[in-house]
C-alpha positions in Angstrom: -0.1 0.0 0.0 2.8 2.5 1.0 4.3 2.1 -2.6 0.8 2.8 -4.2 0.3 6.1 -1.8 3.9 7.4 -2.4 3.7 9.9 -5.4 7.4 9.2 -6.2 6.8 5.4 -6.8 6.0 3.8 -10.3 3.1 2.1 -8.6 1.6 5.3 -7.2 -2.2 5.8 -7.9 -4.3 8.6 -6.8 -6.9 6.1 -5.6 -4.5 4.9 -2.9 -3.3 8.3 -2.0 -4.8 9.3 1.5 -4.4 13.0 0.7 -6.3 12.4 -2.4 -9.2 11.0 -0.4 -8.8 13.6 2.4 -8.8 16.6 -0.3 -12.0 15.1 -1.8 -13.6 14.6 1.7 -12.8 18.4 2.7 -13.9 19.7 -0.7 -17.2 17.8 -0.5 -17.7 19.1 3.0 -16.9 22.6 1.9 -19.3 22.5 -1.0 -22.1 21.0 1.0 -21.6 23.7 3.9 -21.3 26.5 1.4 -24.6 25.6 -0.2 -26.1 26.0 3.6 -24.2 28.9 4.5 -24.4 31.4 1.8 -28.1 31.8 2.1 -27.6 33.3 5.7 -24.6 35.4 4.8 -22.0 33.2 6.2 -18.9 31.1 5.0 -16.7 28.5 6.1 -13.7 30.8 7.5 -16.3 32.9 9.4 -17.7 29.8 10.7 -14.3 28.4 11.8 -13.5 31.8 13.7 -16.7 31.5 15.5 -16.3 28.0 16.6 -12.8 28.8 17.8 -14.0 31.7 19.5 -16.8 29.8 21.1 -14.3 27.5 23.0 -12.4 30.4 24.2 -13.2 33.4 26.1 -10.9 35.3 23.8 -8.0 34.5 21.5 -5.2 36.4 19.7 -5.4 36.8 16.0 -2.3 34.5 15.5 -3.8 31.9 17.6 -7.0 31.8 15.7 -5.0 31.8 12.5 -2.9 28.8 14.1 -6.1 26.9 15.0 -8.0 27.5 11.8 -4.9 26.8 9.6 -5.2 30.2 7.8 -2.2 32.6 7.1 -2.3 35.3 9.7 -2.6 38.0 6.9 -5.5 36.3 5.7 -7.0 35.9 9.1 -6.6 39.3 10.2 -8.3 40.8 7.1 -11.2 38.3 8.1 -11.1 39.5 11.7 -11.5 42.9 10.7 -14.4 42.3 8.2 -16.1 40.3 10.7 -15.6 43.1 13.4 -17.3 45.4 10.8 -20.1 42.9 10.8 -20.7 43.2 14.5 -19.8 39.2 15.0 -16.7 39.7 16.9 -14.8 42.7 19.0 -11.0 43.2 19.0 -8.8 44.9 21.7 -5.0 45.4 22.3 -3.9 42.6 24.7 -3.6 43.6 28.0 -0.1 41.5 28.1 1.3 42.6 24.9 0.4 45.8 22.9 1.5 44.1 19.8 -1.0 41.6 20.1 -4.9 42.1 19.3 -7.2 39.8 21.1 -10.7 38.7 19.6 -14.0 37.9 21.3 -17.2 36.9 20.2 -20.4 39.6 20.5 -23.9 39.1 21.4 -24.5 38.8 17.6 -21.5 36.4 17.1 -23.0 34.0 19.5 -26.2 34.2 17.9 -24.9 33.3 14.4 -22.8 30.7 16.1 -25.8 29.1 17.5 -27.7 29.3 13.8 -24.6 28.0 12.1 -24.0 25.0 14.6 -27.4 23.8 13.8 -26.4 23.8 10.1 -23.1 22.1 10.7 -24.9 19.7 12.7 -26.8 18.5 9.9 -23.6 17.8 7.7 -22.1 16.2 10.6 -25.1 13.8 10.9 -25.3 13.0 7.4 -21.5 12.3 7.3 -21.3 10.3 10.4 -24.8 8.6 11.0 -23.3 5.3 10.5 -20.1 5.8 12.7 -19.9 4.8 16.3 -18.0 6.8 19.0 -14.8 4.6 18.6 -14.8 5.0 14.7 -15.0 8.8 15.2 -12.2 8.7 18.0 -10.0 6.7 15.8 -10.7 9.2 12.6 -9.8 12.1 15.0 -6.7 10.5 16.4 -5.4 9.4 12.8 -6.2 13.1 11.4 -4.4 14.5 14.6 -1.3 12.3 14.1 -1.1 13.1 10.2 -1.3 16.9 11.3 1.5 16.7 13.7 3.6 14.7 11.4 3.3 17.5 8.6 3.4 20.2 11.0 
């Protein structure tokens, strides 16, 4: 299997490539989520920011960019667009004036709750026939691959 999955090997096949399958999976997820998010004026990057901030009282822009795996320059632009939409608020960090902290606003919490319901529909469709162990195994495998690449 290793030889078929390794792009430099003569036996390489995209069908045996884990990255081919992961890319297909993420792309299909994004297509499905986009179809549900666009009618309410949302998108996946905003959803990721809202979800990250829901788990943290506040977070610096750099930390949000790391967690969302988005370039900090792109994240900074997104953060300021979301602030203009009153989804989040920003402030200078109390610990380091070079750092901008980000928090959810009340409106951001409301939008998070709405998008959470949509994300749950997609999750349910994707994992309806998985048990807890299979989901945990998938998460552990993805985390291991992420750490290897990071």
